[in-house]
Each structure stands twice: as C-alpha cells, then as structure tokens.
TILOTOR-62282 format. One record per residue (C-alpha): residue in three letters; x, y, z. Coordinates in steps of 0.001 Angstrom, whole numbers, plus 500000, padded with zeros to 6 digits. Layout:
> ALA:X:Y:Z
...
% end
This chain:
> MET:893986:297413:230836
> LYS:890844:297777:228752
> LYS:890286:301397:227840
> THR:886902:303015:227312
> ILE:886750:305986:224956
> ALA:883615:308131:224959
> VAL:882691:310193:221927
> LEU:881537:313465:223454
> LEU:879562:315939:221404
> ALA:877590:319043:222114
> ALA:873898:318192:221859
> THR:873436:320578:218950
> ALA:876128:318792:216957
> MET:874803:315280:217471
> THR:873124:314690:214124
> SER:874850:311355:213518
> ALA:875102:308294:215712
> ALA:877643:308570:218531
> TYR:878586:305473:220461
> ALA:880327:304668:223696
> GLU:883277:302737:222363
> SER:885245:299936:223940
> LEU:888537:299694:222064
> THR:891202:297246:223208
> ARG:894640:296706:221667
> VAL:895273:292955:221594
> ALA:898419:292633:219468
> THR:901291:294451:217810
> VAL:903483:293214:214972
> PRO:907146:293832:214090
> LEU:908557:297068:212724
> ASP:907298:297936:209219
> GLY:904899:294985:209355
> GLU:901246:295348:208341
> ILE:898460:293226:209854
> THR:896585:291314:207165
> GLY:894712:288061:206686
> LEU:892242:288299:209578
> PHE:890172:285120:209518
> GLU:888352:283389:212379
> GLN:888048:279616:212261
> GLY:886317:278078:215254
> SER:888233:279190:218328
> ASP:891295:280259:216324
> LEU:892374:283495:214639
> PHE:894618:283610:211578
> PHE:896556:286776:210818
> ASN:899701:287725:208927
> VAL:902699:289997:209237
> GLN:903067:291585:205810
> HIS:906374:293108:204614
> PRO:908197:293449:208002
> SER:911622:295062:208043
> ASP:914139:292576:206656
> GLU:916772:294094:208945
> LEU:915175:292705:212107
> ASN:917328:290411:214187
> SER:914430:288063:214823
> THR:912351:285258:213370
> PHE:910022:287896:211960
> ALA:912442:289358:209428
> LYS:910356:287472:206849
> ALA:906704:287912:205974
> THR:904698:285513:208110
> VAL:901372:283691:208019
> GLY:900296:282579:211488
> VAL:897516:281703:213897
> VAL:896514:282104:217536
> SER:894663:278986:218691
> ASN:892069:278888:221452
> VAL:891891:282671:221503
> ASN:891243:284396:224794
> TRP:888824:287023:223529
> ASP:888527:288501:227033
> ALA:892245:289211:227151
> ALA:893646:292284:228829
> GLU:895109:295023:226685
> SER:898406:294234:224993
> ALA:901002:296878:225871
> VAL:902821:298917:223242
> PRO:906328:297411:222987
> THR:909130:299614:224263
> ASP:912235:297467:223723
> MET:913672:296117:220492
> GLU:912732:292541:221305
> GLY:909079:293505:221529
> LYS:909266:295794:218512
> SER:910730:292912:216475
> SER:908103:290301:217367
> VAL:904412:289525:217361
> VAL:903218:290504:220822
> THR:899652:289510:221708
> SER:897490:289018:224761
> LEU:895140:286716:222823
> GLY:897365:283659:223231
> ASP:900398:282094:221564
> TYR:901063:283088:217969
> GLN:902124:280069:215890
> ILE:904044:280648:212670
> LEU:902531:278525:209898
> MET:904636:279626:206948
> GLN:906902:282413:205818
> GLU:907874:283833:202458
> GLY:909614:281222:200318
> ASP:908812:278264:202610
> LYS:909174:274840:200994
> ASN:910409:276746:197950
> VAL:906747:277467:197191
> ALA:905024:279976:199509
> GLY:904772:283340:197803
> ILE:907030:282371:194913
> ILE:905461:283715:191741
> LYS:906510:282196:188429
> SER:905704:283032:184848
> ILE:903484:280809:182736
> ALA:906714:279516:181198
> GLY:908023:278546:184653
> GLU:910511:281391:185208
> GLU:910747:282578:188818
> LEU:909775:286248:188852
> LEU:909764:287107:192546
> ILE:909487:285871:196118
> SER:906684:287830:197728
> ASN:906832:289270:201239
> ASP:903242:290511:200966
> PRO:900786:287907:202308
> ASP:897311:289413:202587
> PHE:893930:287645:202750
> ASN:893607:284288:204504
> GLY:890587:282084:203883
> TYR:890236:278648:205458
> VAL:888194:275974:203674
> PRO:887592:272914:205907
> THR:887583:269436:204426
> SER:886863:267619:207724
> ASP:886615:268499:211414
> ASN:890362:269025:211831
> GLU:891687:269396:208293
> GLY:891401:271892:205511
> PHE:893140:274299:203174
> LEU:894363:277789:203981
> PHE:894278:280091:200962
> THR:896595:283106:201263
> ASN:896902:286027:198849
> TRP:900343:287296:197856
> GLU:899907:290948:196931
> ASN:902206:291580:193972
> ARG:902329:292380:190248
> PRO:901671:289730:188981
> GLY:899746:288417:191963
> GLY:899609:285033:193594
> MET:897701:282831:196004
> SER:898962:279848:197963
> ARG:896972:276849:199163
> ALA:898392:275148:202253
> ALA:897055:271859:203598
> LEU:896535:272219:207367
> THR:895768:269788:210169
> ARG:894760:270877:213681
> ASP:895626:268802:216756
> ALA:893243:268554:219689
> ASP:895321:271073:221665
> GLY:895152:273665:218877
> GLN:898569:273100:217306
> TRP:898446:273333:213518
> THR:900595:271261:211147
> VAL:901326:272442:207617
> GLY:901400:269861:204844
> ASP:901775:270514:201149
> ILE:901867:274102:199924
> GLU:901125:274944:196310
> MET:900475:278121:194379
> VAL:897112:278446:192653
> ASP:897503:278270:188866
> PHE:896227:281551:187443
> SER:897635:280942:183962
> LYS:894241:280094:182425
> VAL:892894:283522:183405
> GLY:896001:285411:182262
> GLY:897350:285825:185784
> THR:896240:288277:188453
> TRP:897288:291733:189617
> VAL:897868:292605:193309
> ASN:895769:289987:195105
> CYS:894602:291999:198089
> PHE:892021:291285:200799
> GLY:889209:288760:200327
> THR:886470:286667:201871
> VAL:885075:283170:201631
> SER:881692:283052:199913
> PRO:878632:281611:201676
> TRP:879066:278498:199499
> GLY:882671:278017:200616
> THR:884831:279423:197810
> PRO:887635:281961:198362
> LEU:887108:285341:196685
> THR:890384:287132:196002
> SER:890458:290807:194995
> GLU:892562:292309:192211
> GLU:893602:295745:193446
> LEU:894218:297496:190146
> TYR:895995:300627:191334
> PHE:896089:302359:187998
> ASP:895129:305969:187460
> GLU:894216:305860:183775
> THR:893621:302827:181591
> ALA:894195:305199:178672
> GLU:897884:305276:179672
> TRP:898294:301505:180010
> ASN:900517:301084:176958
> ASN:902343:304418:177330
> PRO:906064:303574:177699
> GLU:906518:306736:179805
> TYR:903751:305938:182297
> LYS:904776:305372:185929
> TYR:903427:301813:186058
> HIS:904984:300708:182771
> GLU:907621:298576:184523
> ASP:904863:296684:186348
> ASN:903115:296065:183043
> GLN:906371:294770:181632
> MET:906643:292335:184546
> LEU:903130:291131:183735
> ALA:904196:290821:180090
> THR:907088:288624:181238
> TYR:904607:286488:183171
> LEU:902300:286120:180164
> GLY:904805:286044:177352
> GLU:902946:288924:175664
> TYR:901890:292472:176463
> PRO:898817:292365:178720
> ASN:895315:293577:177970
> PRO:894401:295955:180840
> TYR:890779:294860:180780
> ASN:891791:291371:181932
> TYR:892704:292777:185376
> GLY:890855:294486:188203
> PHE:888241:291853:189063
> ILE:887071:289637:191891
> VAL:888462:286141:191272
> GLU:886566:283166:192683
> ILE:888491:279969:193433
> THR:886028:277277:192447
> ASP:886475:273659:193635
> PRO:888852:274888:196378
> ALA:889540:271411:197818
> GLY:890092:269923:194361
> GLU:891523:271621:191291
> ALA:891221:275100:192845
> THR:890200:276671:189543
> PRO:890134:280494:189350
> VAL:887289:282297:187578
> LYS:887300:286065:187101
> ARG:883890:287344:188190
> MET:883754:290230:185736
> ALA:880126:291146:186423
> LEU:881176:292622:189805
> GLY:882973:295368:187890
> ARG:886565:296332:187168
> MET:888249:298619:189668
> SER:890904:298691:192393
> HIS:889133:295953:194355
> GLU:890140:295907:198013
> ASN:887519:293421:199100
> SER:884103:292001:198342
> VAL:881653:290312:200687
> VAL:878598:288260:199690
> MET:875477:288523:201827
> PRO:873536:285549:203262
> ASP:871037:285721:200364
> GLN:873960:284517:198197
> LYS:873053:287171:195618
> THR:873961:290588:197048
> ALA:877639:291523:197258
> TYR:879376:294727:198294
> THR:882822:295695:197083
> THR:885248:298465:197977
> SER:887715:300153:195656
> ASP:890984:301352:197170
> GLY:892676:304556:196109
> THR:891603:308187:195788
> GLY:888327:309355:194290
> GLN:886741:305912:194378
> ALA:883138:304682:194520
> PHE:881435:302043:196678
> PHE:879691:299275:194731
> LYS:876889:296750:195141
> PHE:876243:293749:192903
> VAL:873059:291662:192780
> ALA:873420:288302:191055
> ASP:870710:286899:188827
> THR:870926:283527:190575
> ALA:871816:282743:194190
> GLY:875276:281218:194534
> ASP:876309:282265:191019
> LEU:878329:285465:190495
> SER:878597:285091:186725
> SER:875843:287576:185848
> GLY:873869:290311:187520
> THR:873362:294019:188037
> LEU:876023:296451:189221
> TYR:875219:299541:191310
> ALA:877197:302422:192826
> ALA:876331:304402:195960
> LYS:875312:308042:195955
> LEU:875864:309658:199360
> THR:874086:312490:201080
> GLN:876102:314036:203897
> GLU:874148:314656:207056
> ALA:874557:318123:208520
> ASP:877091:318335:211325
> ALA:878757:321342:212944
> GLY:882340:321267:211707
> ALA:881770:318124:209589
> ASP:883963:316049:211887
> ALA:884730:312748:210139
> ALA:884408:311001:213518
> THR:880755:311973:213842
> THR:879406:312725:210348
> SER:877069:310133:208830
> PHE:875953:309694:205242
> GLY:872716:308569:203687
> MET:873068:306215:200714
> GLU:871022:305458:197644
> TRP:872050:303067:194889
> ILE:872326:304000:191223
> GLU:872187:301206:188664
> LEU:875179:301064:186332
> GLY:874170:298102:184218
> HIS:873497:294395:183824
> ALA:875827:291927:182121
> SER:877141:288393:182108
> GLU:880748:287229:182121
> ASP:880419:286006:178545
> GLU:879305:289456:177367
> ILE:882079:291187:179281
> ALA:884726:288730:178086
> GLY:883698:289538:174518
> TRP:884189:293253:175130
> VAL:887570:292602:176780
> ALA:888783:290553:173822
> GLU:888340:293562:171531
> TYR:891385:295129:173228
> ASP:893726:292142:172827
> GLY:897007:292581:171010
> ILE:897530:296283:171772
> LYS:901198:297035:172471
> PRO:903340:299969:173644
> GLU:904291:300740:170047
> ASP:900599:301423:169372
> PHE:900544:304312:171843
> VAL:900054:307826:170421
> ALA:900343:310799:172776
> GLY:897041:312575:173247
> GLU:895055:309547:172077
> THR:894085:306228:173590
> ASN:893717:302660:172385
> TYR:891196:301957:175118
> ILE:887895:303365:176401
> SER:888103:307168:176273
> ASP:886529:309817:178468
> GLU:884317:310652:175504
> ASP:883133:307037:175439
> VAL:882306:307253:179155
> ALA:880329:310462:178620
> ALA:878419:308928:175702
> TRP:877505:305922:177842
> ALA:876318:308181:180691
> ASN:874126:310051:178171
> GLY:872544:306808:176989
> GLU:874312:306916:173635
> ALA:876505:303799:173940
> ALA:875903:300612:171981
> ASP:876540:298406:175004
> ALA:877275:298462:178757
> ARG:881053:297936:178576
> VAL:881817:301262:180284
> ALA:879933:300148:183413
> PHE:881910:296935:183735
> LEU:885337:297856:182335
> GLU:885648:301426:183662
> SER:883375:301042:186686
> ASN:884714:303930:188751
> LYS:884525:306407:185874
> ALA:881054:305116:185077
> ALA:879914:305664:188659
> ALA:881169:309252:188666
> ALA:879689:310013:185244
> ILE:876213:308833:186180
> GLY:876056:310796:189440
> ALA:877220:308313:192071
> THR:879781:309313:194717
> ALA:883344:308670:193521
> GLU:885115:310508:196339
> PHE:886228:307887:198844
> ARG:889860:307935:199896
> LYS:891567:304673:200906
> MET:888410:302553:201275
> GLU:889672:299251:202635
> GLY:888103:296085:204045
> VAL:884321:295599:204084
> ASN:882895:292692:206049
> ILE:880037:291056:207926
> ASN:879638:288042:210154
> LEU:877844:285712:207762
> ASP:875926:283612:210282
> ALA:874997:286530:212533
> ALA:873860:288606:209565
> ALA:871766:285662:208371
> ASP:869927:285188:211668
> GLY:869672:288933:212323
> SER:871640:288940:215577
> VAL:874344:291211:214079
> PRO:872622:293041:211203
> TYR:875608:295238:210424
> MET:878300:295573:207810
> TYR:881500:297490:208543
> VAL:884011:299223:206280
> ALA:887435:300699:207028
> MET:888486:304068:205627
> SER:892241:304027:206072
> GLU:892364:307799:206027
> VAL:889910:310605:205348
> SER:891547:313216:203150
> LYS:891900:314563:199600
> THR:888658:313876:197680
> MET:886757:313420:200954
> SER:887976:316778:202281
> ASP:888345:319024:199248
> GLY:885212:321128:199648
> GLU:883616:319592:196578
> GLY:881057:316945:195715
> HIS:878907:314803:197987
> ILE:881517:314294:200754
> ASP:883186:317171:202537
> VAL:884470:316385:206015
> ALA:887552:317474:207917
> GLU:890686:315422:207343
> ASN:891298:312457:209626
> LYS:894633:310995:208622
> CYS:894342:308304:211294
> GLY:891207:306813:209722
> VAL:887621:305864:210484
> VAL:885579:302644:210646
> TYR:881972:302963:209468
> GLU:878925:300867:210316
> MET:876072:300128:207879
> GLU:872869:298479:209066
> LEU:871520:295685:206856
> ASP:867798:295581:206179
> ALA:865781:292402:205626
> ASN:866963:292266:202003
> PHE:870611:292983:202938
> ASN:870517:296498:201549
> VAL:872224:299400:203306
> SER:871109:303023:203257
> LYS:873323:304756:205824
> MET:877010:304899:206724
> VAL:877763:305850:210340
> PRO:881246:306387:211872
> VAL:881725:304238:214975
> VAL:885504:304147:215498
> ALA:887825:307014:214609
> GLY:891493:307768:215040
> HIS:892380:311095:216577
> GLY:895172:313503:217434
> TYR:897275:313300:214282
> ASN:900627:315067:214668
> GLY:902646:315109:211495
> ASP:905657:316589:213284
> ALA:906067:313604:215608
> GLU:909096:311447:214821
> ILE:907111:308258:215522
> ASN:903472:307515:216316
> GLN:901995:310480:214459
> CYS:898642:308965:215447
> PRO:898528:308427:219243
> VAL:898986:304815:220318
> ASP:895740:304795:222323
> SER:893601:304592:219181
> ILE:893477:303260:215643
> SER:895741:304397:212844
> ASN:894898:303586:209212
> PRO:892496:300659:209687
> ASP:892604:298073:206907
> ASN:891521:294469:207486
> LEU:888247:293994:209363
> LEU:886704:290897:210913
> VAL:883200:290877:212394
> ARG:882590:288328:215159
> ALA:879329:286567:215996
> ASN:878973:288629:219178
> GLY:879058:291852:217158
> SER:882587:292929:218044
> VAL:884871:294085:215242
> ILE:888531:293131:214914
> ILE:890582:295885:213262
> GLY:894019:295390:211717
> GLU:896247:298355:210856
> ASP:898261:299221:207763
> THR:900061:302348:208888
> GLY:903343:304163:209072
> LYS:901845:306394:211754
> HIS:902277:303779:214503
> GLU:905764:302481:215057
> ASN:904299:298996:215476
> ASN:901023:298245:213719
> ALA:898309:297114:216123
> LEU:895337:294753:216232
> TRP:892242:296033:218048
> ILE:888906:294738:219313
> TRP:886027:297209:219164
> THR:882921:296290:221139
> LYS:879708:297995:220148
> GLY:878377:300094:223024
> GLN:875043:301681:223676
> GLN:873900:304484:221436
> SER:874091:307745:223369
% end
C-alpha cells in the first residue's frame, strides 16, 4: 500500500519548505546488502546488491549486478520481508529482477589485478552502473568495483524485445596508465556519453600518507603492490572520465574538479557546470565550471558557503540553507599534473614524526592568505582549502548528487537532489555554519537550478525519523528512509532512493514523489 507522510509543523516554525511527501518502498535486498548502481535505461532499472552476507543460503550470497526490465513504476508498496527466504533475496514490486553478473563471473567481473598481472582481490563491492548504448538494443554496462585499488568492469549487453538482457564479454577497464584508482564509488554518465567514476579517497590526513603507523598504511601497501612502487597520494581522489567508452575505454583523471573523497559528480546540461560531493565528516560541497563545454580538463573550482535559515529547534527535517559559492582557483590538468609530480618517489622511510613530506597546514594557511606561489592547495587539498577560505566544510556523509539530464535541460524538472546519509557530528556540534539536531536516519535535500544551472538553496524534502539506538534491528523505523545513498531522478520529477544502512535489517529502495508545497 502506498503510504503518504505529511510533514507537520507549527506555523511559527515553518521557515523552510515543507512538502507533502509520497514515499513508497519498492524493493528490499538481502541481509547486509547495500543498494547501489541506480541507473535508468529506457523502461529498465539497473541496480546492484553490494557486499551481501556470504553466509546466505541463496543465490544472493555473492555481490550482484542486476536489472528490472519494463518497470512498473506505479507498483504497490513492497512489503518488508519477514521470513528468511525474503530476507535472503531481492524482493521488488517493480517487476522481475534479472541477475546480470556476480562477483568473479567469467573469471573477470570485479577481479582486480596488479599492473604486473597478479590477482589482488575479488571484489564484492559493485557500485555505480552506467549504460552506454551502441545501438537500439546493444551497449556496454560500466560498473564500479569499490576497493583499494579500485576497478571498473565493462560488460557487453544485448536486450531482447521482451526485456531479457544477455551478457557478452566482460572486461576490466585498464587503469594502469593513470596509476590505478582508489575506491571507485558512485558515478554518472556525462551529457556527451562518457562514464564518470569517483575516487572516494577516505583519508584523514595526506600528511600521514607515508607514516608506517597510520591506520590506512596497509591499504597504501596494497596500492604499492598494484603499482610496483609506493604511491603518490596526489594521484588519487579525482573524478575519472572513461573516454571512448565503446572503443578503447581510456581513463583520464579530471584533476581540475579537485581532489577529495569524491562520492559523485554530475554535469549539468550546459556541459560546463558540474557539482561534486565529498563523503566523510567535515566535508565541503563543490562546483566546477569548465572553460569549454564538453571538456573537463580545465576550469574553475568553487566551494559552497551555507547560511542556516532560522528554525525553532533546528530540526534537520525542516531546516533549509542558503548557499553562495566561493572561488578556490582555476587550473588545467597539465598544471595540476606538474604539481603532483613534485611528490613522486616519497616512501615510508622518508617519514619523520611531527613533519610532513606533503602539503602542510602552514602551506594551506599561506595559500588562503594569498601568499602561495600557485593554486596547488585548491586542487590537491580541496577540502582543507575550502575550509581555510571560509566555505562550509561541515557536511557529514554527503552521498549521491543527481539530476535528470533531459528534464533539467528543458526545465520540466529544474531540481538537483543530494543524499545526506546521516546528519551528525560536524553538522550537529554547535559550531560553524551548520548546526542542526542529529538525524542518524538521514535526509535528502532538494536544490532548485536557475537558468544557468546554479543553485543557491538546499531544502530538506525527505527525512528519516524515529531513530532508536537500543533496538536490536531496524533502529530507523521501516516506514521511512535510513541512510540514503544512491539517488536517481526520473523525468517525471520523482526521486529513487537507495539505502546504505545497518539501521534497517534489509536495505530498501524507495520512490519519493514531489508533492505540493504546503
């Protein structure tokens, strides 16, 4: 049954937009599985089951990439599974879920090898899916594999008239010429048809990169095994564009979009403006404007500065934010690559406690004061640069950001949406530009696009509720979202929300339909 949830506020507290919400659960995935890879192609919906429990006595004990063909978007609500069969499967009211591939399929899918050809791991972490058509019924499905080092598969697909998909050759994209990738997370397909994969560089301090005692040192060593040498940290943390996707599928690191813990980037219909989220704690929200349409190799990077709108109680479900954009700098990939190369060859034995071989906090402060010789801080330490220059670096678990490209272009859906997996810590610490009450179940925000695809306000439109940390399961009630992650915006303005949570026993897929402003 479709459930309508009304956001009810006292009139005196209604200083931000409140909507009548239509929120419908349309799928659940197996125990421990995360919903990733939301991608709509024609009448079909691709989505994945990431890292399900390997103890399941079902087909879904392996990570799975799949599709629902001929989706029934008017489907009734999908019930929360109550028996082990349901809890161990993909259950959806949208239609039949077809498995396309699973971890290790054809001895290729998700298998990440070193440049020398040594098998390093078999990933169970499929994330972004992006479909690139080559004819009416054929194309390539690009799928991220979210590991250290990262990977991306390209699977040749053919669709029958009835909606059944056939998988042909599967190959892993060769990232060796760009030194490999790190945690390929969510992504999008650019307006010109190239997959954009995001390097999610979860790393607290670049200064500690070559510290043998640092908590991520083992991951760096794995990357060293991949490369055959100790890695330069400034080679990782970028948006990577897969050029010539139906041919050589050549990766190019788009360094001018900044280096951070990229969750996702999305390019606007002008083919110049792109927004990118950075996952983690104390992170900024970024905008990039390319010098030339369809070319992400050079441009200007900005970070958002938020102004919290007054709200009684500062409820995260109802508190909006104004946004202005602060310029960080302009650069080209060639300039940035030159700066990166200056840090080649640094090894763990070069580490000295209390010092750093990389960009220091003093360097960041000098740049913010206008005393730096170049703009490397803006592009190599983008989050620190944003904070130092007065932008808002307080977001907690900022996940997928997305639009519907065609509907944004024609103005029928002039909105961009972003998922905040949870609102806590730097968003709720009583300091800085953001100070709202914790919402550990998460919030989805809406941002209206103007005629130039700029945004100036962030408004909560879907929020989890009722968190109970003492509950054995379902700490966030099953009648609403918990830790939203992947987002897909449809041409009719509805938003598809995929969960990455341990607060629902089975992660859910939701449809949110925009209601009337109250």
